[in-house]
C-alpha positions as a Python dict, from the first residue, in 0.01 Angstrom:
ca = {
    (1, 'X'): (0, 0, 0),
    (2, 'X'): (-155, 289, -108),
    (3, 'X'): (-525, 336, -16),
    (4, 'X'): (-718, 454, -293),
    (5, 'X'): (-1055, 451, -176),
    (6, 'X'): (-1010, 647, 187),
    (7, 'X'): (-1137, 993, 32),
    (8, 'X'): (-1435, 1066, -142),
    (9, 'X'): (-1329, 1199, -486),
    (10, 'X'): (-1394, 1561, -478),
    (11, 'X'): (-1442, 1824, -802),
    (12, 'X'): (-1163, 2041, -907),
    (13, 'X'): (-1054, 2191, -1239),
    (14, 'X'): (-757, 2051, -1423),
    (15, 'X'): (-505, 2329, -1359),
    (16, 'X'): (-323, 2274, -1695),
    (17, 'X'): (-302, 2483, -2027),
    (18, 'X'): (-341, 2215, -2322),
    (19, 'X'): (-89, 2259, -2633),
    (20, 'X'): (-308, 2326, -2893),
    (21, 'X'): (-127, 2354, -3190),
    (22, 'X'): (61, 2655, -3366),
    (23, 'X'): (8, 2874, -3675),
    (24, 'X'): (290, 2682, -3853),
    (25, 'X'): (476, 2415, -3837),
    (26, 'X'): (832, 2601, -3804),
    (27, 'X'): (660, 2757, -3509),
    (28, 'X'): (587, 2491, -3304),
    (29, 'X'): (775, 2438, -2998),
    (30, 'X'): (526, 2176, -2818),
    (31, 'X'): (660, 1881, -2678),
    (32, 'X'): (573, 1582, -2865),
    (33, 'X'): (329, 1436, -2601),
    (34, 'X'): (214, 1711, -2308),
    (35, 'X'): (187, 1509, -1995),
    (36, 'X'): (-75, 1630, -1694),
    (37, 'X'): (-22, 1513, -1361),
    (38, 'X'): (-372, 1532, -1223),
    (39, 'X'): (-238, 1372, -886),
    (40, 'X'): (61, 1150, -835),
    (41, 'X'): (-103, 844, -937),
    (42, 'X'): (-300, 991, -1265),
    (43, 'X'): (-174, 1133, -1540),
    (44, 'X'): (-356, 1269, -1892),
    (45, 'X'): (-138, 1286, -2181),
    (46, 'X'): (-222, 1502, -2522),
    (47, 'X'): (-66, 1424, -2854),
    (48, 'X'): (75, 1727, -3008),
    (49, 'X'): (-139, 1845, -3343),
    (50, 'X'): (136, 1891, -3537),
    (51, 'X'): (211, 1514, -3525),
    (52, 'X'): (-164, 1412, -3579),
    (53, 'X'): (-466, 1676, -3594),
    (54, 'X'): (-638, 1457, -3387),
    (55, 'X'): (-441, 1556, -3094),
    (56, 'X'): (-615, 1268, -2887),
    (57, 'X'): (-603, 1246, -2492),
    (58, 'X'): (-443, 936, -2341),
    (59, 'X'): (-480, 843, -1970),
    (60, 'X'): (-205, 648, -1756),
    (61, 'X'): (-391, 552, -1395),
    (62, 'X'): (-154, 362, -1152),
    (63, 'X'): (-257, 128, -910),
    (64, 'X'): (-53, -80, -623),
    (65, 'X'): (0, -358, -855),
    (66, 'X'): (-19, -256, -1233),
    (67, 'X'): (-80, 105, -1409),
    (68, 'X'): (-332, 104, -1706),
    (69, 'X'): (-272, 312, -2030),
    (70, 'X'): (-575, 408, -2193),
    (71, 'X'): (-588, 424, -2516),
    (72, 'X'): (-226, 476, -2739),
    (73, 'X'): (-282, 771, -2947),
    (74, 'X'): (-265, 817, -3325),
    (75, 'X'): (81, 745, -3442),
    (76, 'X'): (247, 457, -3437),
    (77, 'X'): (609, 553, -3516),
    (78, 'X'): (804, 616, -3202),
    (79, 'X'): (1015, 845, -3382),
    (80, 'X'): (751, 1088, -3411),
    (81, 'X'): (562, 995, -3137),
    (82, 'X'): (807, 873, -2838),
    (83, 'X'): (493, 711, -2616),
    (84, 'X'): (679, 414, -2485),
    (85, 'X'): (961, 632, -2391),
    (86, 'X'): (714, 912, -2227),
    (87, 'X'): (525, 594, -2061),
    (88, 'X'): (796, 434, -1921),
    (89, 'X'): (984, 735, -1788),
    (90, 'X'): (655, 767, -1570),
    (91, 'X'): (629, 415, -1475),
    (92, 'X'): (989, 442, -1375),
    (93, 'X'): (946, 773, -1140),
    (94, 'X'): (644, 602, -951),
    (95, 'X'): (816, 324, -871),
    (96, 'X'): (1099, 519, -770),
    (97, 'X'): (847, 689, -504),
    (98, 'X'): (645, 353, -478),
    (99, 'X'): (897, 40, -493),
    (100, 'X'): (682, -254, -615),
    (101, 'X'): (824, -594, -758),
    (102, 'X'): (663, -717, -1117),
    (103, 'X'): (500, -406, -1132),
    (104, 'X'): (313, -449, -1466),
    (105, 'X'): (116, -239, -1735),
    (106, 'X'): (-199, -311, -1865),
    (107, 'X'): (-274, -143, -2218),
    (108, 'X'): (-660, -107, -2302),
    (109, 'X'): (-877, 123, -2504),
    (110, 'X'): (-1184, 367, -2506),
    (111, 'X'): (-1200, 181, -2864),
    (112, 'X'): (-1065, 62, -3206),
    (113, 'X'): (-1076, 357, -3434),
    (114, 'X'): (-716, 425, -3571),
    (115, 'X'): (-630, 753, -3373),
    (116, 'X'): (-644, 540, -3043),
    (117, 'X'): (-475, 255, -3128),
    (118, 'X'): (-160, 325, -3345),
    (119, 'X'): (71, 305, -3073),
    (120, 'X'): (-20, -37, -2962),
    (121, 'X'): (334, -134, -3130),
    (122, 'X'): (552, 48, -2931),
    (123, 'X'): (471, -215, -2636),
    (124, 'X'): (435, -527, -2803),
    (125, 'X'): (822, -608, -2649),
    (126, 'X'): (750, -436, -2337),
    (127, 'X'): (847, -691, -2015),
    (128, 'X'): (518, -715, -1776),
    (129, 'X'): (280, -590, -2027),
    (130, 'X'): (-38, -713, -2180),
    (131, 'X'): (-216, -542, -2428),
    (132, 'X'): (-580, -598, -2495),
    (133, 'X'): (-681, -576, -2881),
    (134, 'X'): (-920, -291, -2908),
    (135, 'X'): (-1162, -478, -3128),
    (136, 'X'): (-1507, -610, -3037),
    (137, 'X'): (-1402, -1005, -3039),
    (138, 'X'): (-1119, -925, -2823),
    (139, 'X'): (-1176, -641, -2640),
    (140, 'X'): (-1534, -764, -2558),
    (141, 'X'): (-1455, -1085, -2444),
    (142, 'X'): (-1173, -961, -2212),
    (143, 'X'): (-1442, -776, -2026),
    (144, 'X'): (-1689, -1028, -2041),
    (145, 'X'): (-1912, -792, -2238),
    (146, 'X'): (-1956, -1087, -2507),
    (147, 'X'): (-2147, -1318, -2281),
    (148, 'X'): (-2352, -1009, -2098),
    (149, 'X'): (-2279, -665, -2265),
    (150, 'X'): (-2500, -515, -1990),
    (151, 'X'): (-2254, -619, -1677),
    (152, 'X'): (-2026, -400, -1513),
    (153, 'X'): (-1686, -531, -1561),
    (154, 'X'): (-1392, -454, -1323),
    (155, 'X'): (-1009, -376, -1373),
    (156, 'X'): (-820, -404, -1041),
    (157, 'X'): (-476, -200, -1031),
    (158, 'X'): (-436, -318, -727),
    (159, 'X'): (-655, -132, -452),
    (160, 'X'): (-769, 87, -763),
    (161, 'X'): (-1064, -52, -927),
    (162, 'X'): (-1197, 50, -1220),
    (163, 'X'): (-1538, -10, -1349),
    (164, 'X'): (-1595, -72, -1697),
    (165, 'X'): (-1888, -55, -1937),
    (166, 'X'): (-2002, -147, -2294),
    (167, 'X'): (-2098, 153, -2413),
    (168, 'X'): (-2185, 144, -2836),
    (169, 'X'): (-2321, 386, -3037),
    (170, 'X'): (-2009, 579, -3178),
    (171, 'X'): (-1790, 268, -3227),
    (172, 'X'): (-1941, -110, -3146),
    (173, 'X'): (-1659, -159, -2928),
    (174, 'X'): (-1651, 95, -2705),
    (175, 'X'): (-1623, 116, -2331),
    (176, 'X'): (-1628, 363, -2065),
    (177, 'X'): (-1417, 338, -1785),
    (178, 'X'): (-1504, 524, -1408),
    (179, 'X'): (-1214, 565, -1170),
    (180, 'X'): (-1351, 575, -811),
    (181, 'X'): (-1019, 762, -690),
    (182, 'X'): (-1068, 1037, -906),
    (183, 'X'): (-1418, 1026, -993),
    (184, 'X'): (-1328, 1034, -1365),
    (185, 'X'): (-1583, 917, -1607),
    (186, 'X'): (-1321, 835, -1917),
    (187, 'X'): (-1605, 814, -2211),
    (188, 'X'): (-1347, 818, -2522),
    (189, 'X'): (-1507, 933, -2805),
    (190, 'X'): (-1865, 870, -2705),
    (191, 'X'): (-1899, 1208, -2488),
    (192, 'X'): (-1658, 1486, -2542),
    (193, 'X'): (-1653, 1916, -2593),
    (194, 'X'): (-1648, 1820, -3007),
    (195, 'X'): (-1825, 1625, -3283),
    (196, 'X'): (-2002, 1295, -3135),
    (197, 'X'): (-2005, 1074, -3463),
    (198, 'X'): (-2277, 846, -3403),
    (199, 'X'): (-2281, 520, -3597),
    (200, 'X'): (-2560, 317, -3435),
    (201, 'X'): (-2811, 577, -3331),
    (202, 'X'): (-3036, 315, -3086),
    (203, 'X'): (-2708, 185, -2944),
    (204, 'X'): (-2612, 571, -2887),
    (205, 'X'): (-2951, 641, -2700),
    (206, 'X'): (-2914, 324, -2484),
    (207, 'X'): (-2549, 413, -2389),
    (208, 'X'): (-2660, 804, -2276),
    (209, 'X'): (-2936, 605, -2084),
    (210, 'X'): (-2700, 400, -1927),
    (211, 'X'): (-2436, 643, -1827),
    (212, 'X'): (-2708, 880, -1671),
    (213, 'X'): (-2836, 589, -1465),
    (214, 'X'): (-2473, 471, -1384),
    (215, 'X'): (-2355, 807, -1293),
    (216, 'X'): (-2648, 887, -1048),
    (217, 'X'): (-2502, 648, -796),
    (218, 'X'): (-2158, 706, -811),
    (219, 'X'): (-1964, 1059, -744),
    (220, 'X'): (-1862, 1175, -1069),
    (221, 'X'): (-1587, 1491, -1059),
    (222, 'X'): (-1582, 1469, -1453),
    (223, 'X'): (-1663, 1349, -1776),
    (224, 'X'): (-1349, 1311, -1992),
    (225, 'X'): (-1351, 1245, -2341),
    (226, 'X'): (-1040, 1151, -2583),
    (227, 'X'): (-1060, 1509, -2783),
    (228, 'X'): (-1131, 1891, -2788),
    (229, 'X'): (-1292, 2020, -3128),
    (230, 'X'): (-1544, 2320, -3020),
    (231, 'X'): (-1416, 2620, -2988),
    (232, 'X'): (-1516, 2865, -2658),
    (233, 'X'): (-1803, 3023, -2878),
    (234, 'X'): (-2171, 2818, -2848),
    (235, 'X'): (-2188, 2590, -3103),
    (236, 'X'): (-1903, 2646, -3311),
    (237, 'X'): (-1629, 2362, -3376),
    (238, 'X'): (-1280, 2387, -3556),
    (239, 'X'): (-1276, 2245, -3905),
    (240, 'X'): (-1178, 1867, -3945),
    (241, 'X'): (-817, 1840, -3953),
    (242, 'X'): (-769, 2186, -3769),
    (243, 'X'): (-386, 2169, -3637),
    (244, 'X'): (-440, 2486, -3421),
    (245, 'X'): (-669, 2526, -3182),
    (246, 'X'): (-608, 2878, -2976),
    (247, 'X'): (-970, 2897, -2843),
    (248, 'X'): (-1033, 2581, -2666),
    (249, 'X'): (-1263, 2489, -2413),
    (250, 'X'): (-1176, 2251, -2144),
    (251, 'X'): (-1130, 1910, -2182),
    (252, 'X'): (-1331, 1784, -1914),
    (253, 'X'): (-1740, 1788, -1910),
    (254, 'X'): (-2010, 1694, -1655),
    (255, 'X'): (-2265, 1495, -1540),
    (256, 'X'): (-2522, 1748, -1679),
    (257, 'X'): (-2375, 1737, -1997),
    (258, 'X'): (-2490, 1386, -2032),
    (259, 'X'): (-2848, 1490, -1976),
    (260, 'X'): (-2785, 1793, -2223),
    (261, 'X'): (-2702, 1517, -2484),
    (262, 'X'): (-3012, 1325, -2381),
    (263, 'X'): (-3247, 1623, -2470),
    (264, 'X'): (-3079, 1652, -2764),
    (265, 'X'): (-3133, 1333, -2893),
    (266, 'X'): (-3511, 1425, -2826),
    (267, 'X'): (-3451, 1720, -3020),
    (268, 'X'): (-3294, 1583, -3318),
    (269, 'X'): (-3565, 1302, -3328),
    (270, 'X'): (-3479, 1081, -3664),
    (271, 'X'): (-3320, 1370, -3819),
    (272, 'X'): (-2976, 1242, -3949),
    (273, 'X'): (-2660, 1459, -4055),
    (274, 'X'): (-2501, 1705, -3784),
    (275, 'X'): (-2670, 1902, -3506),
    (276, 'X'): (-2484, 2175, -3311),
    (277, 'X'): (-2542, 2255, -2959),
    (278, 'X'): (-2370, 2458, -2703),
    (279, 'X'): (-2093, 2239, -2579),
    (280, 'X'): (-2097, 1960, -2870),
    (281, 'X'): (-2243, 1850, -3199),
    (282, 'X'): (-2413, 1536, -3254),
    (283, 'X'): (-2311, 1400, -3618),
    (284, 'X'): (-2573, 1110, -3656),
    (285, 'X'): (-2426, 899, -3936),
    (286, 'X'): (-2678, 623, -3939),
    (287, 'X'): (-2978, 799, -4122),
}
């Protein structure tokens, strides 16, 4: 049995050069899915921009009894986006090193937007697999948020227990995951280096406040969302539908960015529209 709690997580930079698209389709040599092993039990996947400009990040975390795949990307077709094949290879490789009978795969989501759930169909017929529908009525029932949205739910992968929080604002069914093993706070589209689209302003404020309070009592190494949309020029983003982003900042943010977003909320006040800050742009859509 792997002990996932023996050592407190330590912050370290992601040692990876993310695929970021190509100037033209004919010059695209990137893999359909980039796989980065943060450690031997934690994998970050990025979809190729040539397949879908959203280029979302997905997360595969292994425990002793089951693995969890957080989000399934922006493309349904396995022909163009072979997510099932890649995940199966990673699971098979992990089980070669850590043989376990009856090992399961759990498919969860940060929220229900199409670029995070399109690949669900590839896992429907996969043995020993549970797919939790990302829509509000299903996802929040699974976590128990339908009865108590303020609760902290737990998903036990077998010695690796994720803490899960209801974090609406960007999407009504948004969920944030904290992994004590890595110290990752996995925030989906709620917090990331890009355009933070806010559908429900009061809910977003409450979510940011909750995340600040939550991270005050946990060792968070990185705040990790599902996209990169900013450039390395402070306050400047790539246009929507960009498929070549050679000047990207890192994916990972910090707890300090949560406080920066809270300060930005105060600065924005009651103004709707887009508001650019150094490492993110808040797009208030409810005004």
